[in-house]
Structure formats: structure tokens, C-alpha cells
N, CA, C and O atoms as a CHARMM CRD file, in Angstrom:
* protein
*
  216
    1    1 MET  N    125.67500  87.06900 121.37200 PROA 1      0.00000
    2    1 MET  CA   125.85400  88.52400 121.99700 PROA 1      0.00000
    3    1 MET  C    126.16200  89.51700 120.66800 PROA 1      0.00000
    4    1 MET  O    125.71700  90.64600 120.87900 PROA 1      0.00000
    5    2 MET  N    126.62500  89.41900 119.72900 PROA 2      0.00000
    6    2 MET  CA   126.96600  90.03500 118.70100 PROA 2      0.00000
    7    2 MET  C    125.75100  90.29800 117.61200 PROA 2      0.00000
    8    2 MET  O    125.80900  91.16700 116.74200 PROA 2      0.00000
    9    3 ALA  N    124.89900  89.60500 117.76700 PROA 3      0.00000
   10    3 ALA  CA   123.60200  89.85600 117.32400 PROA 3      0.00000
   11    3 ALA  C    122.93900  90.66600 118.03700 PROA 3      0.00000
   12    3 ALA  O    122.09900  91.24700 117.34900 PROA 3      0.00000
   13    4 LEU  N    122.92900  91.05000 119.37300 PROA 4      0.00000
   14    4 LEU  CA   122.37700  92.00700 120.24500 PROA 4      0.00000
   15    4 LEU  C    123.06800  93.23600 120.14700 PROA 4      0.00000
   16    4 LEU  O    122.50900  94.33100 120.22200 PROA 4      0.00000
   17    5 ALA  N    124.51400  93.03100 119.94700 PROA 5      0.00000
   18    5 ALA  CA   125.20200  94.50400 119.61900 PROA 5      0.00000
   19    5 ALA  C    124.72600  95.20700 118.29600 PROA 5      0.00000
   20    5 ALA  O    124.75200  96.39700 117.98200 PROA 5      0.00000
   21    6 TYR  N    124.31000  94.16600 117.66300 PROA 6      0.00000
   22    6 TYR  CA   124.28800  94.81000 116.40000 PROA 6      0.00000
   23    6 TYR  C    122.76100  95.40400 116.00500 PROA 6      0.00000
   24    6 TYR  O    122.55700  96.16100 115.05600 PROA 6      0.00000
   25    7 VAL  N    121.78400  94.92800 116.88200 PROA 7      0.00000
   26    7 VAL  CA   120.17400  95.28600 117.09400 PROA 7      0.00000
   27    7 VAL  C    120.63100  96.67300 118.21400 PROA 7      0.00000
   28    7 VAL  O    119.89900  97.63100 117.96600 PROA 7      0.00000
   29    8 LEU  N    121.31000  96.88000 118.97600 PROA 8      0.00000
   30    8 LEU  CA   121.34600  97.80100 119.65500 PROA 8      0.00000
   31    8 LEU  C    122.00800  99.10300 119.05300 PROA 8      0.00000
   32    8 LEU  O    121.71800 100.23600 119.43700 PROA 8      0.00000
   33    9 ILE  N    123.01100  98.79100 117.98300 PROA 9      0.00000
   34    9 ILE  CA   123.97000  99.83900 117.44300 PROA 9      0.00000
   35    9 ILE  C    122.97300 100.51100 116.38500 PROA 9      0.00000
   36    9 ILE  O    122.94900 101.72600 116.19200 PROA 9      0.00000
   37   10 GLY  N    122.19300  99.63600 115.75000 PROA 10     0.00000
   38   10 GLY  CA   121.40400  99.75100 114.72400 PROA 10     0.00000
   39   10 GLY  C    120.00400 100.86800 115.46000 PROA 10     0.00000
   40   10 GLY  O    119.58100 101.90700 114.95400 PROA 10     0.00000
   41   11 THR  N    119.60100 100.30000 116.59200 PROA 11     0.00000
   42   11 THR  CA   118.49500 101.12000 117.18200 PROA 11     0.00000
   43   11 THR  C    119.32100 102.58000 117.17000 PROA 11     0.00000
   44   11 THR  O    119.00800 103.44700 116.35300 PROA 11     0.00000
   45   12 PHE  N    120.31600 102.76700 118.06400 PROA 12     0.00000
   46   12 PHE  CA   120.88800 104.08200 118.44800 PROA 12     0.00000
   47   12 PHE  C    120.94200 104.92800 117.03100 PROA 12     0.00000
   48   12 PHE  O    120.47100 106.06500 116.98600 PROA 12     0.00000
   49   13 PHE  N    121.53800 104.31400 115.89100 PROA 13     0.00000
   50   13 PHE  CA   121.20600 104.86900 114.72400 PROA 13     0.00000
   51   13 PHE  C    119.47700 105.62500 114.30700 PROA 13     0.00000
   52   13 PHE  O    119.23900 106.70100 113.75700 PROA 13     0.00000
   53   14 CYS  N    118.47600 104.53000 114.84200 PROA 14     0.00000
   54   14 CYS  CA   117.39200 104.98000 114.31600 PROA 14     0.00000
   55   14 CYS  C    116.92500 106.14100 115.03900 PROA 14     0.00000
   56   14 CYS  O    115.97900 106.75600 114.54600 PROA 14     0.00000
   57   15 PHE  N    117.60800 106.68700 116.51200 PROA 15     0.00000
   58   15 PHE  CA   116.83700 107.39600 117.36900 PROA 15     0.00000
   59   15 PHE  C    117.21300 108.85300 116.54600 PROA 15     0.00000
   60   15 PHE  O    116.51300 109.77800 116.95800 PROA 15     0.00000
   61   16 PHE  N    118.26200 109.28000 115.37200 PROA 16     0.00000
   62   16 PHE  CA   118.56100 110.48500 115.10300 PROA 16     0.00000
   63   16 PHE  C    117.54300 110.67300 113.45900 PROA 16     0.00000
   64   16 PHE  O    117.74400 111.38900 112.47800 PROA 16     0.00000
   65   17 GLN  N    116.51400 109.73500 113.75600 PROA 17     0.00000
   66   17 GLN  CA   115.42500 109.91600 112.59300 PROA 17     0.00000
   67   17 GLN  C    114.38600 110.65100 113.27300 PROA 17     0.00000
   68   17 GLN  O    114.31900 110.62200 114.50200 PROA 17     0.00000
   69   18 ARG  N    113.43500 111.41600 112.45400 PROA 18     0.00000
   70   18 ARG  CA   112.75000 112.44300 112.75900 PROA 18     0.00000
   71   18 ARG  C    111.15800 111.18000 112.84100 PROA 18     0.00000
   72   18 ARG  O    111.28600 110.57500 111.77600 PROA 18     0.00000
   73   19 GLU  N    110.54100 110.89700 113.18200 PROA 19     0.00000
   74   19 GLU  CA   108.89900 110.23200 113.04300 PROA 19     0.00000
   75   19 GLU  C    107.99000 111.31200 112.57500 PROA 19     0.00000
   76   19 GLU  O    107.57400 112.29900 113.18400 PROA 19     0.00000
   77   20 PRO  N    107.76500 110.89500 111.31800 PROA 20     0.00000
   78   20 PRO  CA   106.58800 112.26800 110.88000 PROA 20     0.00000
   79   20 PRO  C    105.61200 112.13700 111.98800 PROA 20     0.00000
   80   20 PRO  O    105.25900 111.11500 112.57700 PROA 20     0.00000
   81   21 VAL  N    105.19200 113.53500 112.18400 PROA 21     0.00000
   82   21 VAL  CA   103.93600 113.72300 113.36500 PROA 21     0.00000
   83   21 VAL  C    102.78200 113.58100 112.82000 PROA 21     0.00000
   84   21 VAL  O    102.14500 112.60700 113.22300 PROA 21     0.00000
   85   22 HSD  N    102.11700 114.47300 111.74000 PROA 22     0.00000
   86   22 HSD  CA   101.15200 114.22800 111.05000 PROA 22     0.00000
   87   22 HSD  C    100.91000 113.52500 109.71900 PROA 22     0.00000
   88   22 HSD  O    100.44700 114.01500 108.69000 PROA 22     0.00000
   89   23 ALA  N    101.40400 112.01300 109.99600 PROA 23     0.00000
   90   23 ALA  CA   101.26200 111.43500 108.66000 PROA 23     0.00000
   91   23 ALA  C    100.15000 110.18500 108.57800 PROA 23     0.00000
   92   23 ALA  O     99.74700 109.49400 109.51400 PROA 23     0.00000
   93   24 GLY  N     99.79700 110.11600 107.21800 PROA 24     0.00000
   94   24 GLY  CA    98.74000 108.92100 107.12400 PROA 24     0.00000
   95   24 GLY  C     99.51700 107.36600 107.13900 PROA 24     0.00000
   96   24 GLY  O    100.71700 107.09900 107.07400 PROA 24     0.00000
   97   25 LYS  N     98.66200 106.72600 107.21900 PROA 25     0.00000
   98   25 LYS  CA    99.19700 105.16100 107.55900 PROA 25     0.00000
   99   25 LYS  C    100.23800 104.53700 106.37500 PROA 25     0.00000
  100   25 LYS  O    101.02700 103.63000 106.64100 PROA 25     0.00000
  101   26 GLU  N    100.13600 105.10800 105.12400 PROA 26     0.00000
  102   26 GLU  CA   100.94100 104.98200 104.36900 PROA 26     0.00000
  103   26 GLU  C    102.08900 105.67300 104.69600 PROA 26     0.00000
  104   26 GLU  O    103.04600 104.91000 104.56900 PROA 26     0.00000
  105   27 GLU  N    102.43300 106.78700 105.06500 PROA 27     0.00000
  106   27 GLU  CA   103.51900 107.68800 105.48700 PROA 27     0.00000
  107   27 GLU  C    104.25400 106.41100 106.29900 PROA 27     0.00000
  108   27 GLU  O    105.33000 105.87900 106.02700 PROA 27     0.00000
  109   28 GLN  N    103.27700 106.08300 107.43300 PROA 28     0.00000
  110   28 GLN  CA   103.92900 105.51200 108.68400 PROA 28     0.00000
  111   28 GLN  C    104.56100 104.04900 107.92500 PROA 28     0.00000
  112   28 GLN  O    105.52300 103.49600 108.45800 PROA 28     0.00000
  113   29 THR  N    104.13800 103.65400 107.04700 PROA 29     0.00000
  114   29 THR  CA   104.25000 102.40000 106.69900 PROA 29     0.00000
  115   29 THR  C    105.54800 102.41300 106.18500 PROA 29     0.00000
  116   29 THR  O    106.37700 101.51300 106.31300 PROA 29     0.00000
  117   30 VAL  N    105.73100 103.80600 105.41200 PROA 30     0.00000
  118   30 VAL  CA   106.88800 103.70300 104.55800 PROA 30     0.00000
  119   30 VAL  C    108.14100 104.11600 105.70300 PROA 30     0.00000
  120   30 VAL  O    109.29400 103.85800 105.35700 PROA 30     0.00000
  121   31 TYR  N    107.90300 104.77400 107.10400 PROA 31     0.00000
  122   31 TYR  CA   109.10600 105.25100 107.62600 PROA 31     0.00000
  123   31 TYR  C    109.24200 103.68500 108.46200 PROA 31     0.00000
  124   31 TYR  O    110.35500 103.22200 108.71300 PROA 31     0.00000
  125   32 MET  N    108.30100 103.15300 108.74100 PROA 32     0.00000
  126   32 MET  CA   108.50700 101.75400 109.63900 PROA 32     0.00000
  127   32 MET  C    109.56300 100.86600 108.90600 PROA 32     0.00000
  128   32 MET  O    110.37900 100.16700 109.50700 PROA 32     0.00000
  129   33 PHE  N    109.46000 100.96800 107.48700 PROA 33     0.00000
  130   33 PHE  CA   110.29600  99.89500 106.48200 PROA 33     0.00000
  131   33 PHE  C    111.64000 100.89700 106.53500 PROA 33     0.00000
  132   33 PHE  O    112.71000 100.34000 106.78300 PROA 33     0.00000
  133   34 TYR  N    111.64100 101.93200 106.37700 PROA 34     0.00000
  134   34 TYR  CA   112.83200 102.86500 106.54300 PROA 34     0.00000
  135   34 TYR  C    113.66900 102.61000 107.61000 PROA 34     0.00000
  136   34 TYR  O    114.85000 102.43800 107.30800 PROA 34     0.00000
  137   35 MET  N    113.25300 102.51200 109.25100 PROA 35     0.00000
  138   35 MET  CA   113.24900 102.13100 110.12200 PROA 35     0.00000
  139   35 MET  C    114.26800 100.46800 110.26900 PROA 35     0.00000
  140   35 MET  O    115.36500 100.31500 110.80600 PROA 35     0.00000
  141   36 LEU  N    113.50900  99.57300 109.66500 PROA 36     0.00000
  142   36 LEU  CA   113.70100  98.18000 109.27200 PROA 36     0.00000
  143   36 LEU  C    115.15200  98.29400 108.80100 PROA 36     0.00000
  144   36 LEU  O    116.10500  97.70500 109.31300 PROA 36     0.00000
  145   37 ALA  N    115.19900  99.21100 107.65800 PROA 37     0.00000
  146   37 ALA  CA   116.19100  99.18400 107.00900 PROA 37     0.00000
  147   37 ALA  C    117.35700  99.80000 107.42200 PROA 37     0.00000
  148   37 ALA  O    118.37100  99.48600 106.79800 PROA 37     0.00000
  149   38 TRP  N    117.45900 100.56400 108.28000 PROA 38     0.00000
  150   38 TRP  CA   118.27000 101.03000 109.06300 PROA 38     0.00000
  151   38 TRP  C    119.10900  99.91900 110.27700 PROA 38     0.00000
  152   38 TRP  O    120.30000  99.83400 110.57600 PROA 38     0.00000
  153   39 LEU  N    118.02000  99.24200 110.72300 PROA 39     0.00000
  154   39 LEU  CA   118.73800  98.60100 111.94100 PROA 39     0.00000
  155   39 LEU  C    119.31600  97.38100 110.94800 PROA 39     0.00000
  156   39 LEU  O    120.34600  96.81000 111.30600 PROA 39     0.00000
  157   40 ILE  N    118.72400  97.01900 109.82400 PROA 40     0.00000
  158   40 ILE  CA   119.65700  95.77600 109.18300 PROA 40     0.00000
  159   40 ILE  C    120.62800  96.27700 108.68400 PROA 40     0.00000
  160   40 ILE  O    121.64500  95.64800 108.97700 PROA 40     0.00000
  161   41 PHE  N    120.85200  97.37900 107.87200 PROA 41     0.00000
  162   41 PHE  CA   121.83700  97.75200 106.63000 PROA 41     0.00000
  163   41 PHE  C    123.07200  98.72600 107.20500 PROA 41     0.00000
  164   41 PHE  O    124.12100  98.98300 106.61500 PROA 41     0.00000
  165   42 TRP  N    122.69200  99.14600 108.39000 PROA 42     0.00000
  166   42 TRP  CA   123.73800  99.99100 109.01100 PROA 42     0.00000
  167   42 TRP  C    124.89200  99.94600 108.70900 PROA 42     0.00000
  168   42 TRP  O    125.41200 100.94200 108.20500 PROA 42     0.00000
  169   43 PRO  N    125.64500  98.74700 108.93400 PROA 43     0.00000
  170   43 PRO  CA   127.25200  98.49300 108.56200 PROA 43     0.00000
  171   43 PRO  C    127.31800  98.51300 107.26400 PROA 43     0.00000
  172   43 PRO  O    128.47700  98.64400 106.87000 PROA 43     0.00000
  173   44 PHE  N    126.48700  98.43100 106.39000 PROA 44     0.00000
  174   44 PHE  CA   126.86900  98.66400 104.53600 PROA 44     0.00000
  175   44 PHE  C    126.68800  99.92400 104.61400 PROA 44     0.00000
  176   44 PHE  O    126.43300 100.11000 103.42400 PROA 44     0.00000
  177   45 LEU  N    126.61200 101.05500 105.13100 PROA 45     0.00000
  178   45 LEU  CA   126.38400 102.50500 105.03100 PROA 45     0.00000
  179   45 LEU  C    127.56600 102.81400 105.48600 PROA 45     0.00000
  180   45 LEU  O    128.28700 103.60400 104.87600 PROA 45     0.00000
  181   46 LEU  N    127.94600 102.21000 106.67000 PROA 46     0.00000
  182   46 LEU  CA   129.44500 102.78000 107.13100 PROA 46     0.00000
  183   46 LEU  C    130.43400 102.42700 106.42200 PROA 46     0.00000
  184   46 LEU  O    131.35500 103.22600 106.25400 PROA 46     0.00000
  185   47 ILE  N    130.46700 101.14200 105.84200 PROA 47     0.00000
  186   47 ILE  CA   131.59300 100.86600 104.75500 PROA 47     0.00000
  187   47 ILE  C    131.81200 101.43400 103.59500 PROA 47     0.00000
  188   47 ILE  O    132.89900 101.73100 103.09900 PROA 47     0.00000
  189   48 TRP  N    130.41100 101.62500 103.03400 PROA 48     0.00000
  190   48 TRP  CA   130.28400 102.59400 102.07300 PROA 48     0.00000
  191   48 TRP  C    130.78200 103.79700 102.35700 PROA 48     0.00000
  192   48 TRP  O    131.79500 104.11600 101.73500 PROA 48     0.00000
  193   49 LYS  N    130.29600 104.63200 103.21500 PROA 49     0.00000
  194   49 LYS  CA   130.86500 105.93300 103.53400 PROA 49     0.00000
  195   49 LYS  C    132.58300 105.79800 103.76600 PROA 49     0.00000
  196   49 LYS  O    133.40300 106.71000 103.65600 PROA 49     0.00000
  197   50 LEU  N    132.79200 104.63500 104.05200 PROA 50     0.00000
  198   50 LEU  CA   134.28100 104.70700 104.61400 PROA 50     0.00000
  199   50 LEU  C    135.20600 104.46600 103.20400 PROA 50     0.00000
  200   50 LEU  O    136.21900 105.16500 103.25100 PROA 50     0.00000
  201   51 PHE  N    135.11900 103.72500 102.07600 PROA 51     0.00000
  202   51 PHE  CA   135.43300 103.41400 101.04900 PROA 51     0.00000
  203   51 PHE  C    135.05400 104.57700 100.00200 PROA 51     0.00000
  204   51 PHE  O    135.91000 104.88400  99.17200 PROA 51     0.00000
  205   52 LYS  N    133.85300 105.21600 100.00000 PROA 52     0.00000
  206   52 LYS  CA   133.46900 106.25100  98.94900 PROA 52     0.00000
  207   52 LYS  C    134.22500 107.51100  99.47600 PROA 52     0.00000
  208   52 LYS  O    135.01900 108.00900  98.67800 PROA 52     0.00000
  209   53 GLY  N    134.08400 108.17400 100.85200 PROA 53     0.00000
  210   53 GLY  CA   134.70500 109.31900 101.21600 PROA 53     0.00000
  211   53 GLY  C    133.31900 110.15500 101.66900 PROA 53     0.00000
  212   53 GLY  O    132.17800 109.72000 101.51300 PROA 53     0.00000
  213   54 LYS  N    133.65500 111.38800 102.23800 PROA 54     0.00000
  214   54 LYS  CA   132.66700 112.24700 102.44900 PROA 54     0.00000
  215   54 LYS  C    132.27300 113.07800 100.98900 PROA 54     0.00000
  216   54 LYS  O    131.37700 113.92100 100.98100 PROA 54     0.00000
């Protein structure tokens, strides 16, 4: 249940990113890794923002 919530929240954050429209294969690959990083590491980003501030 926690893993599902973790992935769903990460997916929600991914909706705020814009997909490159006219991108080559290399740019699409970078974009996919960027989205994967969002799915995995979003809690660390929130903790960093909490401690460091805006």
C-alpha cells in the first residue's frame, strides 16, 4: 500500500513536467530518466526544500 502511494505521488509530480515535443531520441531518453528520477527521489527533494527553505 505504501509503495503504491509512493509511486502515485511521484507520478502526480511528473504531470507538472512538459514533455519535449520535437526532440530526438537522445533528448527523449534524458527526459525518461528525468521522469524516473522524479518517481524515485521526490521525497528527498521535499525534505531538502523543507530544511533548506525557499
